[in-house]
N, CA, C and O of each residue as an XYZ file, in Angstrom:
332
protein
N      -1.750    -12.916    -16.561
C      -1.655    -11.787    -17.447
C      -0.632    -10.803    -16.881
O      -0.667    -10.478    -15.694
N       0.257    -10.343    -17.715
C       1.254     -9.374    -17.308
C       0.722     -7.967    -17.587
O       0.173     -7.701    -18.656
N       0.892     -7.076    -16.616
C       0.448     -5.703    -16.763
C       1.623     -4.850    -17.225
O       2.718     -4.930    -16.668
N       1.387     -4.039    -18.239
C       2.394     -3.110    -18.739
C       2.001     -1.726    -18.237
O       0.989     -1.163    -18.653
N       2.828     -1.186    -17.330
C       2.492      0.068    -16.667
C       3.660      1.036    -16.830
O       4.810      0.686    -16.565
N       3.354      2.261    -17.269
C       4.379      3.297    -17.426
C       5.004      3.613    -16.070
O       4.350      3.501    -15.033
N       6.263      4.004    -16.089
C       7.035      4.180    -14.852
C       6.445      5.217    -13.901
O       6.480      5.019    -12.687
N       5.906      6.313    -14.419
C       5.338      7.342    -13.542
C       4.168      6.760    -12.753
O       4.041      7.000    -11.552
N       3.330      6.008    -13.422
C       2.168      5.419    -12.770
C       2.558      4.239    -11.895
O       1.928      3.995    -10.867
N       3.578      3.516    -12.289
C       3.982      2.296    -11.569
C       4.265      2.571    -10.085
O       3.842      1.802     -9.222
N       4.971      3.651     -9.792
C       5.290      3.969     -8.400
C       4.017      4.110     -7.568
O       3.904      3.512     -6.498
N       3.061      4.898     -8.055
C       1.837      5.153     -7.288
C       0.971      3.904     -7.194
O       0.300      3.688     -6.184
N       0.980      3.092     -8.226
C       0.239      1.826     -8.179
C       0.864      0.902     -7.139
O       0.140      0.228     -6.406
N       2.180      0.857     -7.061
C       2.851      0.006     -6.072
C       2.525      0.450     -4.642
O       2.330     -0.387     -3.761
N       2.466      1.749     -4.416
C       2.125      2.260     -3.084
C       0.715      1.815     -2.706
O       0.497      1.287     -1.615
N      -0.221      2.024     -3.590
C      -1.614      1.639     -3.325
C      -1.756      0.125     -3.232
O      -2.516     -0.382     -2.408
N      -1.033     -0.585     -4.070
C      -1.055     -2.056     -4.076
C      -0.671     -2.602     -2.704
O      -1.345     -3.486     -2.174
N       0.406     -2.078     -2.130
C       0.855     -2.536     -0.806
C      -0.198     -2.247      0.255
O      -0.436     -3.070      1.139
N      -0.819     -1.098      0.170
C      -1.852     -0.718      1.127
C      -3.052     -1.663      1.047
O      -3.557     -2.119      2.073
N      -3.500     -1.950     -0.153
C      -4.648     -2.843     -0.341
C      -4.291     -4.255      0.077
O      -5.098     -4.936      0.709
N      -3.099     -4.703     -0.266
C      -2.674     -6.063      0.067
C      -2.548     -6.246      1.580
O      -2.867     -7.318      2.094
N      -2.092     -5.225      2.298
C      -2.005     -5.306      3.755
C      -3.396     -5.418      4.389
O      -3.584     -6.138      5.370
N      -4.356     -4.706      3.824
C      -5.717     -4.748      4.347
C      -6.437     -6.052      3.984
O      -7.324     -6.501      4.710
N      -6.051     -6.649      2.862
C      -6.701     -7.870      2.370
C      -5.638     -8.892      1.968
O      -5.466     -9.141      0.775
N      -4.929     -9.486      2.907
C      -3.802    -10.364      2.566
C      -4.191    -11.638      1.818
O      -3.331    -12.279      1.215
N      -5.449    -12.012      1.846
C      -5.862    -13.238      1.175
C      -6.288    -13.031     -0.281
O      -6.558    -14.002     -0.986
N      -6.351    -11.793     -0.731
C      -6.720    -11.529     -2.120
C      -5.599    -11.996     -3.040
O      -4.425    -11.839     -2.704
N      -5.936    -12.564     -4.186
C      -4.897    -12.899     -5.170
C      -4.222    -11.612     -5.664
O      -4.882    -10.595     -5.879
N      -2.920    -11.675     -5.836
C      -2.156    -10.472     -6.188
C      -2.620     -9.850     -7.508
O      -2.679     -8.626     -7.624
N      -2.950    -10.680     -8.502
C      -3.427    -10.150     -9.783
C      -4.738     -9.391     -9.603
O      -4.964     -8.369    -10.251
N      -5.597     -9.892     -8.725
C      -6.868     -9.226     -8.473
C      -6.653     -7.883     -7.784
O      -7.334     -6.905     -8.094
N      -5.714     -7.840     -6.858
C      -5.397     -6.580     -6.170
C      -4.880     -5.557     -7.179
O      -5.314     -4.405     -7.177
N      -3.965     -5.974     -8.032
C      -3.406     -5.067     -9.030
C      -4.489     -4.576     -9.995
O      -4.535     -3.392    -10.329
N      -5.351     -5.477    -10.434
C      -6.460     -5.087    -11.309
C      -7.360     -4.073    -10.626
O      -7.778     -3.091    -11.241
N      -7.658     -4.309     -9.359
C      -8.521     -3.416     -8.600
C      -7.890     -2.032     -8.449
O      -8.569     -1.015     -8.592
N      -6.612     -2.001     -8.166
C      -5.906     -0.719     -8.015
C      -5.921      0.045     -9.339
O      -6.203      1.243     -9.356
N      -5.624     -0.630    -10.436
C      -5.623      0.039    -11.737
C      -7.014      0.541    -12.103
O      -7.151      1.646    -12.629
N      -8.035     -0.243    -11.836
C      -9.409      0.199    -12.120
C      -9.777      1.412    -11.276
O     -10.442      2.325    -11.765
N      -9.354      1.434    -10.020
C      -9.683      2.584     -9.165
C      -8.963      3.846     -9.650
O      -9.540      4.933     -9.629
N      -7.721      3.708    -10.081
C      -7.009      4.860    -10.645
C      -7.682      5.328    -11.933
O      -7.786      6.529    -12.187
N      -8.133      4.385    -12.734
C      -8.821      4.745    -13.975
C     -10.137      5.461    -13.663
O     -10.450      6.476    -14.286
N     -10.905      4.945    -12.712
C     -12.181      5.566    -12.347
C     -11.991      6.975    -11.791
O     -12.840      7.845    -11.986
N     -10.872      7.195    -11.098
C     -10.576      8.514    -10.533
C     -10.023      9.482    -11.584
O      -9.863     10.671    -11.310
N      -9.735      8.975    -12.776
C      -9.194      9.831    -13.833
C      -7.689     10.003    -13.771
O      -7.145     10.927    -14.376
N      -7.005      9.119    -13.044
C      -5.555      9.223    -12.895
C      -4.783      8.256    -13.792
O      -3.572      8.405    -13.956
N      -5.456      7.280    -14.366
C      -4.791      6.306    -15.233
C      -5.675      6.032    -16.442
O      -6.896      6.175    -16.391
N      -5.024      5.636    -17.528
C      -5.790      5.274    -18.719
C      -5.106      4.125    -19.445
O      -3.885      3.972    -19.417
N      -5.929      3.337    -20.083
C      -5.427      2.219    -20.881
C      -5.154      2.708    -22.297
O      -5.822      3.611    -22.802
N      -4.169      2.100    -22.919
C      -3.869      2.402    -24.314
C      -3.171      1.182    -24.912
O      -2.776      0.269    -24.187
N      -3.022      1.171    -26.228
C      -2.281      0.103    -26.892
C      -0.855      0.576    -27.120
O      -0.633      1.631    -27.715
N       0.109     -0.199    -26.649
C       1.507      0.179    -26.854
C       1.935     -0.168    -28.281
O       1.124     -0.639    -29.078
N       3.194      0.062    -28.595
C       3.696     -0.163    -29.955
C       3.551     -1.607    -30.422
O       3.449     -1.878    -31.618
N       3.541     -2.522    -29.465
C       3.412     -3.942    -29.806
C       1.961     -4.402    -29.827
O       1.690     -5.589    -30.007
N       1.028     -3.475    -29.645
C      -0.384     -3.806    -29.678
C      -0.914     -4.398    -28.381
O      -2.009     -4.959    -28.353
N      -0.137     -4.274    -27.305
C      -0.565     -4.791    -26.004
C      -1.292     -3.691    -25.230
O      -1.012     -2.504    -25.400
N      -2.219     -4.105    -24.388
C      -2.888     -3.145    -23.507
C      -1.892     -2.732    -22.438
O      -1.268     -3.575    -21.793
N      -1.753     -1.431    -22.259
C      -0.823     -0.893    -21.266
C      -1.535      0.239    -20.512
O      -2.601      0.705    -20.913
N      -0.922      0.652    -19.435
C      -1.486      1.702    -18.586
C      -0.491      2.846    -18.452
O       0.719      2.631    -18.381
N      -1.022      4.068    -18.420
C      -0.169      5.226    -18.173
C      -0.956      6.273    -17.395
O      -2.185      6.231    -17.332
N      -0.225      7.205    -16.808
C      -0.851      8.296    -16.053
C      -1.529      9.248    -17.026
O      -1.041      9.478    -18.132
N      -2.653      9.793    -16.603
C      -3.357     10.764    -17.439
C      -2.657     12.119    -17.333
O      -1.913     12.367    -16.384
N      -2.898     12.988    -18.306
C      -2.329     14.342    -18.203
C      -2.736     15.043    -16.904
O      -1.953     15.806    -16.337
N      -3.951     14.786    -16.437
C      -4.409     15.380    -15.179
C      -3.532     14.942    -14.015
O      -3.149     15.768    -13.187
N      -3.212     13.663    -13.941
C      -2.371     13.164    -12.854
C      -0.964     13.742    -12.969
O      -0.369     14.126    -11.962
N      -0.435     13.806    -14.171
C       0.904     14.360    -14.376
C       0.966     15.822    -13.942
O       1.961     16.259    -13.364
N      -0.088     16.572    -14.217
C      -0.146     17.977    -13.801
C      -0.170     18.082    -12.282
O       0.539     18.907    -11.705
N      -0.987     17.246    -11.628
C      -1.047     17.261    -10.165
C       0.303     16.907     -9.556
O       0.717     17.520     -8.572
N       0.991     15.925    -10.127
C       2.307     15.539     -9.607
C       3.320     16.660     -9.788
O       4.132     16.916     -8.900
N       3.274     17.329    -10.935
C       4.191     18.449    -11.178
C       3.912     19.590    -10.204
O       4.844     20.211     -9.693
N       2.634     19.869     -9.945
C       2.279     20.912     -8.984
C       2.783     20.558     -7.584
O       3.316     21.413     -6.877
N       2.614     19.319     -7.195
C       3.074     18.881     -5.869
C       4.590     18.986     -5.767
O       5.119     19.364     -4.722
N       5.285     18.656     -6.841
C       6.749     18.753     -6.843
C       7.189     20.206     -6.701
O       8.132     20.501     -5.967
N       6.509     21.113     -7.401
C       6.840     22.543     -7.286
C       6.603     23.047     -5.866
O       7.397     23.830     -5.344
N       5.514     22.603     -5.239
C       5.234     23.010     -3.866
C       6.337     22.552     -2.916
O       6.753     23.306     -2.037
N       6.807     21.332     -3.090
C       7.885     20.813     -2.237
C       9.158     21.616     -2.462
O       9.845     21.969     -1.503
N       9.476     21.907     -3.710
C      10.675     22.695     -4.009
C      10.571     24.086     -3.389
O      11.548     24.598     -2.843
N       9.387     24.699     -3.471
C       9.188     26.022     -2.868
C       9.343     25.960     -1.356
O       9.931     26.855     -0.749
N       8.813     24.900     -0.751
C       8.950     24.736      0.699
C      10.410     24.583      1.102
O      10.821     25.110      2.136
N      11.197     23.872      0.308
C      12.616     23.695      0.608
C      13.385     24.997      0.496
O      14.336     25.228      1.242
N      12.978     25.847     -0.434
C      13.639     27.137     -0.584
C      13.379     28.024      0.628
O      14.232     28.821      1.017
N      12.197     27.881      1.223
C      11.835     28.669      2.392
C      12.361     28.097      3.686
O      12.299     28.762      4.720
N      12.875     26.890      3.658
C      13.375     26.209      4.859
C      14.598     26.960      5.382
O      15.466     27.355      4.602
N      14.669     27.159      6.700
C      15.793     27.946      7.268
C      17.137     27.305      7.084
O      18.149     27.861      7.512
């Protein structure tokens, strides 16, 4: 099964995917990806939806997007204060 994941969420899923795969190298890759997506969904950071072609796809929730925007603003503010 191919997973359709929006680009904003894809980066964070890949980071977590590598971490889980390193800890459990014998897990099938599809199972690791499914587990990561389910954990993001349970945490309220990802949600499933039907794309234009009627396929199940994943995207970041508004809550996750807000947290990412806040983190980006904090980094920008820190850079402005950097000597």
